[in-house]
N, C-alpha and C positions, 0 to 999 in steps of 0.2 A: 504494500500500500504506500502511496506517495501523498503526503499531506502538503498542500500549498496554501499559503495565506495571502490575502490581498489587503493592503492598507489604502483605502479609497479616500481621495481628497477632492473637494469641490473646486471649481475654477476660481482662481485668485485667493483661495484659502489654504494654500500649501506653501511650504518652504522646506529647507533642508532638514528640519526636525522630523518631517514625515518619514525620512529614511531611517532615523533612529528608532521610530516606532516599529517600522517593518523589520528592522534588524533585531529588535528584541523578540520578535515572534520566531526567529530562527532557532530559539531554544527548543521549541516543540514542533516545528515544521521542517520539512525537508527542503523547502524553498519558499521564499517570500518575495512579494512584489509591492512596490508603491505604484498606485494607479492614480494618475492626475487627469481630472476632467479638463477638457479643452473647450473653449467657446467656439461656436459655429463661426466659420470664416476667419478665425485667427490662425496665423502661421505658427508652427511649432518652433519657438526660439527661446533661448535663455535657459536651456536645461543643462548646460555644461557643468555647473557646480553640483547640482543634484546627481547627475550621472556619475560624476567623479566620486562622490561620497557613496553612492550605491555600489559602485565597483569595488571600493575599499572594503565594504561590509558583505559583499556577495549577494546583495539585494537586486532584484530585477526592477526594471522601470517600464511602465506602460503608459501611453496617453490614450484617453478615451474621448472619441469625437462624435458629436451628434450626426446621425444618419437617418434621415426621414423621421419616423416617430420612435427611433431606437438609437443605439450607439454602435460604433465599431471601435476596436482598439488597434493600436500600433505598438509593436514591441520596439522600444528604444534600446533596451539592454536586457539580455537574458539573465535570469537568476542562476546562481551557482547552486547546484544540488549538493547536499551533504547528508551524511548519516546523522540521525538524531536518536537518542535512546528510546526504545519502545515505551518505557514507562512514562516518559515525558509526553509522548503522543497520546497514550491512554489517558493520562491525567487531563490533558487539554480536551480531548473528545468527551470525557466524563463531564467536564465543566460545561461544554457546549450543549450536550444532551440534557443536562439538568435544567438548563435555561430554555431549551427548545425541543419539546417532545416530538414535533413534526420532523425535525432534522434527524432525531434518533431513529424514527420509523423508516425514513428514507434510507438511512445508512444500513439498517438491518435488512431492508429489502434488496439492497445491492448484493449482500452476501447470499441471500436466498436465491436470487437470480443466477448467481455463479454456480450454485450447487445443482441446478437443474440440468 
């Protein structure tokens, strides 16, 4: 199983601290991304500092762009995959499932579908 986390930030509400938040998630995730919402019609510029810090911490960088009534993303930098102890993953999933019973059910359904 590969656990990926995404730290989502709204347009103009992000800075380099977003990378530190995503990096802290690498404790229990195999890869982490910062996802920056981009305004419609705006060119993607000014990501050099954030990309540099992402690279230092092994965090990936995505930009999220409006597309009709939905969004599309662009990979600016791939996250570095790494091993994380299973007990950290289990602890995190336990926390998520405690807060969201629907997520727990969907997760359990994934395992049932694989056994068929």
